[in-house]
Every structure is written in structure tokens, then in C-alpha cells.
Residue, then its C-alpha position, 0 to 999 in steps of 0.5 A: x637740584x633734583x635735575x643735577x642729582x639725576x644727571x650726576x647718577x646717570x653719568x656714573x661710568x661704573x654704573x653704565x658699565x655694569x648695570x643690567x638693562x631691563x628694556x627690550x633689545x634695541x634695533x628693528x628687524x631688517x629682513x634679508x631681501x628675498x632672492x628671485x630664484x634658487x642659488x642666488x644667496x646661500x648661507x654657510x656656518x659651522x656646527x661644532x666642535x663635537x667629540x671626534x668620530x672614528x672617521x676623525x670628524x669634529x665639525x659640520x659645515x652647513x650650507x643653506x639655499x635662502x630661496x628653497x631652504x635646501x640644506x647641505x651638510x658636510x662632516x669635516x675634521x676641522x674648521x680651518x680655511x684650508x678645509x672650508x674652501x675645498x669643501x665648499x667648492x667640491x661639495x656645493x659649487x661643483x654640484x649646484x653652480x656658483x651662487x651670486x652671494x655667500x652669507x657667513x659670520x666673520x670667523x677666521x675660517x670664512x674671513x681670510x685671504x683664501x676665501x677672498x681669492x676663491x670669491x674673486x676666482x669664481x665670481x661670487x660676493x661674500x657678505x659677512x654678518x655682524x660680530x655676535x649678531x647671528x640673526x643676520x644669518x638666522x636661517x643657519x642658526x635655526x637649522x643648527x638648533x634643530x639639527x644637533x638634537x636629532x644627531x644626538x638622539x641617533x648616534x651611538x654614544x659609545x662609538x660616537x658615530x654621529x657623522x654616519x647619521x648626517x645624510x638621513x637627518x639632512x634628507x628628512x629635513x629637505x623633504x619636510x614642508x617648510x613653514x615659511x615657503x609652504x613647500x619642501x626644499x626638495x620640491x622647490x629644488x627639483x620641481x617634484x615631490x620626493x619618491x619614498x619607500x612608502x610610495x607605490x611604484x608607478x605601473x607605466x610611464x607615458x611620454x608623447x614627445x621627448x621634451x614633454x617632461x622638460x616643458x611640464x617641469x619648467x611650468x611646475x618650477x615657475x608656479x611653485x617658486x612664485x608661490x614660495x616667494x610670495x609666502x616668504x615675503x608675507x611671512x617676513x612681513x609678519x615676522x617684522x611686525x611681531x618683532x618690532x612691537x614695543x622694540x626701541x630703535x635708537x639711532x646714533x650720530x657721528x662723534x657720539x660717545x658710546x659703550x660697547x657690549x663685551x662678549x665672550x667668557x668673563x667673570x661675574x665682577x667684570x664690566x658688561x660694557x667697554x671700560x673706556x668710551x668709544x666714538x662713532x665714526x661711521x653709521x649705517x644703521x643698524x650697523x655702526x663703526x666705532x673708534x677707540x680714542x687711545x688705541x685708534x682701533x676701529x670695530x664694527x658693531x650692531x645697534x644691539x651691542x651699543x649703550x649710549x653713555x652720558x658724560x657729565x660736563x664739568x662747569 
């Protein structure tokens, strides 16, 4: 009798839709493989919208190199696909070349026919993070959290000229030592430390051979890039150990009925999870594809947004 009562309570659908989970979010940390060299993988994301500036800019397109952590930021009037594609091409690809892969979220400014055509034309692979799971592109997300307060502190609140301080803020970030690599993005990018106004000017330059500088630069880059890669791998390993402590890692099977977390603005009395159960049709842990039985609409979700559902079978 006790077991029957427990099963009856646990199978209550409204309870499963509305109850708040007190347990730690499920899903282990899966770090992005460390690139072998610069410009293999870049991440892109938008920051904004901000109040329009006198130049008409409301958004900032942020681009980061996943190896060097070199950051590029472009002030733009909107975040449409027609604005994103040429900004990425003219301000990044034409300066640094074509990356092997680009990581972004699934926003319409990134996931569209125009961006697909550009990817085919220039020959890069476009990778999308899971919806409402920004940890996949966490480097950009973390930068946005650092970047916005700096801009707010510097801008003129009356004139709202935040885009005028974009370049110095980005420069300050790129010459700072990164905690993961133990090098500044500038040094990993150019093989030398930045020359600043506080540095004393060199009194003389000595070149024994025309290619001496190139040979030394190549040696320096190889050494610091290898050190940086070792530091990234070591730090990622430590992040994973700390994140995975006491973290549940549920796995689901094909045809399992589940509830999917509802994101976006909702009223307090609305359910936190989908009203009707969904069926898992494809699994690639921690990503799952689910199907709505009535509408046959498929969607991709992260294990963090899945709640197992208990359906009490009638006898």
C-alpha cells in the first residue's frame, strides 16, 4: 500500500510540471577540445541591445579565438543576418584568415541561409550550441559579463557614447594575462609582449641577418603556444573535476517519455516544464532529440533541460 501511494504521488503530472528541483543540475562538464593552434576555432555572439548611440549602434558582435583568447568586438546597428555576415567577413576573416570552425548559438542572426552560404563559400564548419545552454560557448558568455560593466563605467550617460570606448576596453582585455593560458592574448597572437606608453623606447636595434627576426619569432611562438596549450588542458581538467563533484549524470534511452523545461518569460502560475510529455527519438548524450507526439515537432535539448516523467500505468 505504501509503495502504491508513493508511485501515485510521483506520477502526478501537475506536480512534475510545477515542482522546483532542489538537486544540482544534471549533466557532466564536457570541455571543448583544445585547438592545436590559433584560428582553428572561434566563437561568436552578440552583446546587447544597448541604448542607440549617436552613431546608431545598438549591438556588439564579439569574436574570440579559442586558442589565444584574442578578442575582437564590432559595434553594429542591428543583429540581423545581413549585418552579421559582412561584419564577420570584413572585420575578421579578411584580417586573420578563415577559421576551421565557428561556434555560435542558434539565434536567427547566426543560423540562416546567408551564413550557411558563406560557410560553404569560405570553407569553414559552423557549430551550434544547444538552445538555452550557453555553457557550450562559455568563453564568449564570460567575456560579455566582464565587458559590459567596463563600458557602462566609461560611457557618457547623457550622450550614450559607449561604442567610442569599445577599442580601448578590448585592447585592455587582450593585453591582460589570461588565467587559463598564463599568457596575454596579445603575446599568443603576435609572439611578443605589447609595447605600451609606459615602456622605455629602445635605444638601438641589431639585425645580423634579414631573417633573424623571423626565426626568433617562430621559436618564441612555438614555445609559448605549447605552454599555453598545456595550461589550457590542465585548467580544463581541473574545471571538470570541480564541476562534476556530486553532479548527477542521468542518461535517457530512445522512447523514454520526458518533460522539457520551458524557457523565456512566463507567469508565476504557469508550468515550468512542458504540458505534454515528449518522447526521446535520438540520443547523443548530453544532447537529446525529442518529439511531440501530437504535433510531431522535433527539438534538440540539453540534459539540463530534461526532467524524467513517471507515468503510472493503469491495471
